[in-house]
C-alpha positions in Angstrom: -31.8 0.7 -19.3 -30.2 -2.5 -19.8 -32.4 -5.4 -18.4 -30.2 -7.8 -17.0 -32.9 -10.8 -16.1 -33.4 -11.4 -20.1 -32.2 -14.3 -22.0 -30.5 -11.5 -24.2 -28.3 -9.9 -21.7 -27.5 -13.6 -19.9 -26.5 -14.9 -23.7 -23.9 -11.8 -24.0 -22.8 -12.9 -20.4 -22.2 -16.0 -21.8 -20.5 -14.6 -24.5 -18.5 -12.9 -23.2 -17.2 -15.4 -21.6 -16.5 -18.1 -24.1 -14.6 -15.3 -25.7 -12.2 -15.0 -23.5 -12.0 -11.5 -23.2 -13.1 -11.2 -19.3 -9.4 -10.8 -18.0 -8.6 -10.1 -14.8 -10.2 -6.9 -12.3 -6.4 -7.0 -10.4 -3.4 -8.7 -11.9 0.2 -7.5 -10.7 2.4 -6.1 -13.7 4.6 -8.0 -15.3 8.2 -7.6 -16.8 8.2 -8.8 -20.6 9.3 -12.3 -20.4 8.9 -15.8 -22.3 6.6 -18.2 -20.0 6.0 -22.1 -19.5 1.5 -21.6 -19.3 1.2 -22.9 -22.4 3.1 -26.0 -21.8 1.2 -26.4 -19.3 -2.1 -25.7 -21.5 -1.0 -28.2 -23.9 0.1 -31.0 -21.0 -3.1 -30.2 -19.9 -5.1 -30.7 -23.5 -2.3 -34.0 -24.1 -2.9 -35.6 -20.4 -6.0 -34.8 -18.8 -8.0 -34.5 -22.1 -9.2 -30.8 -21.6 -8.9 -27.8 -23.2 -7.9 -24.8 -20.4 -9.9 -21.9 -20.5 -8.4 -18.6 -21.4 -8.9 -17.3 -17.9 -6.8 -20.3 -16.9 -4.5 -19.8 -19.7 -3.7 -16.4 -18.9 -3.5 -17.5 -15.2 -0.3 -19.8 -15.4 0.7 -17.5 -17.8 1.2 -15.0 -15.2 3.0 -17.2 -12.3 5.4 -19.5 -14.6 6.8 -16.4 -16.9 10.3 -17.2 -16.8 14.0 -15.2 -17.7 16.3 -15.9 -20.3 17.7 -19.0 -18.2 14.5 -20.5 -17.5 14.6 -19.4 -14.3 10.5 -18.8 -12.5 10.2 -15.0 -12.6 7.7 -15.2 -9.7 8.4 -17.1 -6.2 5.0 -17.1 -4.9 1.5 -16.7 -6.7 -2.2 -15.9 -5.4 -4.8 -16.5 -7.9 -8.3 -15.7 -6.7 -11.5 -16.4 -8.6 -15.1 -17.7 -8.0 -15.9 -21.2 -6.9 -16.8 -23.4 -9.7 -14.6 -21.6 -12.0 -12.5 -24.4 -13.0 -9.5 -23.7 -10.2 -8.9 -28.1 -9.3 -8.2 -28.4 -13.3 -5.0 -25.6 -13.2 -3.8 -27.4 -10.3 -4.0 -31.2 -12.0 -2.2 -29.5 -14.8 0.5 -27.7 -13.2 1.2 -30.2 -11.0 1.3 -33.1 -13.9 3.9 -30.8 -16.0 6.3 -30.0 -13.4 6.5 -34.2 -12.2 6.5 -35.1 -16.0 7.9 -31.8 -18.4 10.2 -29.6 -15.9 11.3 -31.9 -14.4 12.9 -33.6 -16.9 14.2 -30.2 -17.7 15.5 -29.7 -14.5 17.5 -32.6 -14.9 16.6 -34.0 -11.4 14.3 -35.4 -8.8 11.6 -32.7 -7.9 9.3 -32.5 -5.0 6.3 -30.9 -5.4 3.7 -30.9 -1.7 -0.1 -29.6 -1.7 -2.6 -28.9 0.4 -5.9 -27.9 1.0 -8.2 -26.4 3.8 -9.2 -29.5 4.4 -7.0 -33.1 3.7 -10.1 -34.6 1.3 -9.4 -31.8 -1.0 -6.1 -32.1 -1.0 -6.5 -36.5 -1.6 -9.1 -35.6 -4.0 -7.3 -33.5 -6.4 -4.6 -36.8 -5.5 -7.1 -39.9 -7.1 -8.0 -37.5 -10.0 -4.1 -37.5 -11.5 -2.5 -40.6 -9.7 -3.7 -42.7 -11.8 -3.2 -40.8 -14.9 0.3 -40.3 -13.9 0.7 -44.2 -12.4 -1.6 -45.3 -16.5 0.9 -42.9 -18.8 4.4 -42.2 -16.9 4.8 -46.1 -13.9 4.6 -43.8 -11.1 4.2 -45.5 -7.5 1.2 -44.5 -5.7 0.6 -45.0 -2.1 -2.3 -44.8 -1.3 -2.9 -44.9 3.2 -5.0 -41.7 4.7 -1.6 -41.1 6.5 1.0 -40.7 3.9 -0.5 -40.2 0.0 2.2 -40.0 -1.9 3.7 -40.9 -5.4 6.9 -41.4 -7.0 7.7 -40.7 -10.7 10.3 -42.7 -12.3 13.1 -40.1 -11.8 12.9 -40.0 -8.0 10.4 -37.3 -8.1 7.6 -37.1 -6.0 4.3 -35.9 -5.0 3.4 -35.2 -1.4 0.0 -34.7 -0.1 0.1 -33.6 3.1 -2.3 -31.8 5.7 -2.6 -28.1 6.6 -1.1 -28.0 9.7 2.1 -26.3 11.2 4.0 -29.1 10.5 3.7 -28.9 6.4 6.4 -28.5 4.9 9.1 -28.9 7.5 11.6 -31.7 6.7 11.4 -31.3 2.6 12.5 -29.1 0.2 10.3 -29.1 -2.4 10.5 -27.3 -6.0 6.8 -26.4 -6.2 3.8 -25.8 -3.5 0.5 -26.1 -3.7 -1.9 -24.3 -1.3 -5.6 -24.6 -2.6 -8.2 -22.5 -1.1 -6.3 -20.5 0.7 -8.9 -18.3 2.4 -9.3 -21.1 5.3 -5.0 -22.4 5.8 -3.5 -19.9 8.4 -0.7 -18.1 8.4 1.9 -19.8 10.0 1.2 -22.7 7.5 2.7 -20.7 4.4 4.6 -18.2 6.3 6.4 -20.8 8.8 6.6 -23.8 7.2 5.3 -24.3 3.3 8.0 -20.9 1.9 10.2 -21.4 4.1 10.8 -25.2 3.1 11.9 -23.7 -0.2 14.4 -21.4 0.6 17.4 -23.9 -0.7 15.8 -24.3 -4.2 17.3 -22.2 -7.2 13.5 -21.8 -9.2 10.5 -22.2 -6.7 7.3 -22.0 -6.7 4.6 -21.1 -3.9 1.4 -21.4 -5.9 -1.9 -20.6 -3.6 -5.6 -20.7 -5.3 -8.9 -19.5 -3.6 -12.3 -17.4 -3.7 -12.6 -14.5 -1.1 -11.9 -15.2 2.4 -13.0 -13.5 5.7 -11.2 -11.3 7.9 -9.2 -14.6 9.8 -7.9 -15.8 6.6 -4.2 -13.8 7.5 -2.1 -15.9 4.9 -3.8 -15.1 1.8 -4.9 -10.7 3.2 -1.3 -10.9 3.7 0.1 -11.9 0.3 -3.4 -9.6 -1.7 -2.2 -7.0 0.3 1.6 -7.5 -0.9 -0.2 -7.9 -4.6 -1.6 -4.7 -3.9 1.3 -3.0 -3.3 3.0 -3.9 -6.6 -0.3 -2.9 -8.7 -0.6 0.7 -6.6 3.2 1.4 -7.6 3.6 -0.7 -11.2 6.6 -2.5 -9.6 6.4 -6.5 -11.2 7.8 -8.8 -7.8 8.6 -11.8 -6.9 4.9 -12.2 -6.3 2.1 -12.9 -9.4 -1.5 -12.2 -8.7 -4.4 -12.0 -9.9 -8.3 -11.9 -8.6 -11.4 -11.9 -11.0 -13.3 -9.9 -8.9 -16.7 -7.2 -9.5 -15.7 -3.0 -8.5 -16.8 -2.1 -5.9 -20.8 -2.0 -5.2 -20.8 -4.7 -8.2 -22.8 -7.2 -6.0 -25.1 -5.4 -6.1 -25.4 -4.9 -9.9 -25.8 -8.0 -11.9 -24.3 -6.5 -14.9 -20.4 -6.7 -13.5 -21.1 -10.7 -12.1 -19.2 -12.1 -14.7 -15.9 -10.4 -13.4 -15.2 -12.6 -11.3 -16.8 -15.7 -13.1 -14.6 -15.8 -16.2 -15.9 -20.1 -16.7 -19.5 -18.1 -17.6 -19.8 -19.9 -21.4 -17.7 -22.5 -20.3 -18.7 -24.5 -16.9 -21.2 -22.0 -16.2 -24.2 -19.7 -17.4 -24.7 -16.4 -16.0 -28.7 -18.0 -15.4 -27.1 -20.8 -13.0 -25.4 -17.1 -11.3 -28.8 -15.2 -11.2 -30.9 -18.5 -9.4 -27.7 -18.5 -6.8 -27.9 -14.8 -6.1 -31.4 -15.9 -4.5 -30.1 -17.4 -1.4 -31.1 -15.8 1.4 -27.7 -16.1 2.7 -26.8 -12.6 1.2 -22.8 -12.9 2.4 -22.3 -16.6 1.0 -23.6 -15.9 -2.5 -21.1 -12.8 -2.1 -17.3 -14.6 -1.2 -18.3 -17.9 -3.6 -19.8 -16.9 -6.4 -18.8 -12.7 -6.5 -15.3 -13.4 -4.9 -15.7 -10.9 -2.5 -14.7 -11.3 1.5 -17.4 -10.7 3.4 -18.4 -8.1 5.8 -17.9 -5.6 3.0 -22.1 -5.8 2.6 -21.2 -4.0 6.0 -19.3 -1.2 4.6 -19.3 2.1 6.0 -19.5 3.4 3.0 -22.2 2.6 0.5 -20.9 0.4 -2.6 -19.1 2.3 -5.0 -18.7 5.3 -3.1 -15.4 6.2 -2.5 -14.5 4.2 -6.5 -16.5 8.0 -7.5 -14.4 10.1 -5.6 -11.0 9.7 -7.8 -9.0 12.3 -8.9 -5.2 12.9 -10.4 -3.2 14.1 -8.1 -2.7 16.9 -4.2 -0.6 18.8 -4.0 2.5 18.4 -2.2 2.4 19.2 2.5 -0.5 19.2 4.3 -1.0 16.4 7.3 0.8 12.6 7.9 -0.9 10.2 9.8 0.8 7.4 10.3 0.3 3.6 12.1 0.9 -0.5 12.2 -0.6 -2.5 11.3 -2.2 -4.9 14.1 0.6 -7.2 13.9 2.9 -4.7 13.5 4.3 -5.9 9.8 3.3 -3.0 8.2 3.7 0.3 8.0 1.0 3.1 6.6 1.1 6.6 5.8 -1.7 8.8 4.4 -1.2 12.6 3.4 -4.1 14.6 3.3 -4.4 17.8 2.0 -6.6 21.0 1.6 -7.5 22.0 -1.5 -8.0 25.4 -3.5 -11.5 24.2 -4.0 -12.1 23.5 -0.5 -12.2 19.9 -1.0 -9.8 18.0 1.1 -7.6 15.7 -1.1 -6.0 12.1 -0.3 -2.6 9.8 -1.5 -0.7 7.2 0.0 2.3 8.7 1.5 4.1 5.2 1.5 3.4 1.4 2.7 6.3 0.0 3.9 7.5 -3.1 6.3 9.8 -2.4 8.8 10.2 0.7 11.4 13.2 1.8 9.7 12.0 2.3 6.5 9.0 4.4 8.5 11.1 6.8 9.3 13.2 7.1 6.1 10.0 7.8 4.4 8.5 10.5 6.5 12.1 12.8 6.5 11.6 12.4 3.1 8.4 14.6 3.1 8.0 16.2 6.9 10.1 19.6 5.6 6.3 20.2 3.8 3.9 19.1 5.9 2.1 21.2 8.4 1.9 18.2 10.6 2.6 15.0 11.7 0.2 12.6 12.9 1.9 9.5 14.7 -0.2 7.2 16.9 1.1 6.9 20.7 3.5 4.5 20.5 5.0 5.8 17.2 4.7 9.1 18.6 7.0 8.1 21.6 9.6 6.8 19.3 9.8 10.1 16.6 13.3 11.6 16.9 13.4 14.7 18.4 13.6 17.0 15.6 9.9 15.8 14.9 7.9 19.2 16.0 5.6 19.1 13.9 3.3 16.3 15.0 0.0 15.4 17.3 -1.1 12.4 18.7 -4.0 10.0 17.2 -5.7 7.3 18.1 -8.8 5.6 18.8 -10.2 8.4 20.3 -9.7 10.7 17.1 -11.2 8.0 15.5 -14.5 8.0 17.0 -14.6 11.5 16.4 -14.5 11.8 13.5 -15.3 8.8 11.9 -18.6 9.9 10.9 -17.9 13.6 9.6 -15.0 11.8 7.3 -18.2 9.7 5.8 -20.3 12.7 5.6 -17.3 14.9 4.0 -17.2 11.3 1.1 -21.1 10.8 0.7 -21.0 15.0 -0.3 -18.4 15.5 -2.8 -16.0 17.3 -0.5 -13.3 14.4 0.4 -11.0 13.4 -2.5 -8.0 11.0 -3.6 -5.9 9.8 -6.3 -7.1 6.4 -6.7 -4.6 4.1 -5.2 -6.2 0.2 -5.2 -5.1 -0.5 -1.9 -6.2 2.8 -0.6 -9.7 1.7 -1.9 -9.8 -1.8 -0.7 -8.5 -0.2 3.3 -11.5 2.1 2.5 -14.0 -0.3 1.3 -13.4 -3.4 3.6 -13.7 -1.3 6.6 -16.8 -2.2 8.9 -18.1 0.8 11.3 -20.1 0.2 15.1 -21.7 2.2 16.9 -21.0 2.3 20.5 -22.1 4.5 23.4 -18.9 6.8 22.4 -20.0 7.5 18.7 -19.7 5.7 15.3 -15.9 4.0 14.2 -14.0 1.3 12.2 -13.5 -1.8 13.9 -10.9 -3.7 13.3 -11.6 -6.6 14.6 -15.0 -6.8 12.5 -13.6 -5.5 9.0 -13.0 -8.4 6.8 -9.1 -7.4 6.5 -6.6 -4.9 7.3 -8.1 -1.1 7.6 -4.9 0.9 8.7 -4.9 2.9 5.9 -8.2 3.9 6.2 -7.7 4.9 10.1 -5.2 7.4 9.0 -6.8 8.3 6.0 -9.8 9.4 8.9 -7.2 10.8 11.0 -5.1 13.2 8.4 -8.3 14.0 6.8 -10.0 15.5 10.1 -6.8 17.6 11.1 -6.8 19.1 7.1 -10.2 19.9 7.2 -9.9 21.8 10.4 -10.1 25.8 10.1 -7.3 27.4 9.6 -6.6 29.8 12.6 -4.9 33.4 10.7 -3.5 35.3 14.0 -3.5 39.2 13.5 -1.5 41.6 15.0 -1.7 43.1 18.4 -2.5 47.0 18.3 -0.5 48.4 21.8 -1.2 51.2 22.6 1.2 53.7 25.5 -0.4 55.8 28.7 
């Protein structure tokens, strides 16, 4: 057995980081293309006097991929990594390069807006970078609490704003930086900043953060979008990269390097060991392992679900459907009783609208045994869907503990989609007077697919009664 407390192991982890071999555990697919990322790294070395770490270059290269017309492929980006890894330096280099090199290439003044979860953090970034832009590029700087901004000689502007619902209104920024997005509201991001970029030809919304909590609605929405792209292997407008250990890795120091790509550069493995001694284990998980808090309260044992993967399941079975709490996402999970007696589960679909959900159901309905719908969806189902049942909280309450037991016994397996694993691993169970049930309120993010899995697996595992032909006798 490896001694993870030994100096030799610690140095091996540090060397792994220095070698640049710590890549993101989760990353959206990227179609072959060129990128401005290396240019940003060159700018950082020349004007900030720093050599960006391999992980920083990779994160910048991913989000700054461009097509043959030099337009950015990704309109949005989310990079998630543990604290003290060097996110701030990435932000400084990206802003500096954009205001100088990229603004010149685009041939007209550009606007950059930066926000953070608190104004002091956004201002600190400004205070570090603005003097360099002033001294080396003749930028004009305004320093005040109410209005912190910088103007380049070509008219390009950098505005530091508080993360309030008014952020972005009245402006048309090409680049928006959101630092520590885990604590920035959904309204700020999706009603303020991102809509402000709609008139721009090649905009970038660049978010950087450690993991958050169930209140991190904006970050969770972007992360879910990234997971869907990973599961479907479909490049899209979002670049998402996350450095984090696998499920169950929070208690295995051999995996901690996966959340800390700055090992051997700005931090040492011995530092992680020291930080792990804190009595607030949840704070250590979130800050230094980049894990969403409450994961330690998951309804299943860490790493269990990941061990239950199989390549595929047969067609047919039970399809259970539900909508997210905000009704901005509709999910379907299909479960089938396998020939070996196990129940196999897979994601049937994840879509954004009710109309798309009915289209996805239509594709598989002829092969289904039963369609399970929540009460609201059941009432809206087309009349021709006769093989349907209603499922809800009562069924969750009845079956949550049973499905957990099936997983513990290896009698429930799945096809390994990342988004399904995330929903299952983050779900938190609570005990009530009626029994054990999953709680959306206590879980750190959406668990729609976990609920669907319980309904579908419970229905699929029910004994199938075969009617014997009746025998009639005449007297």
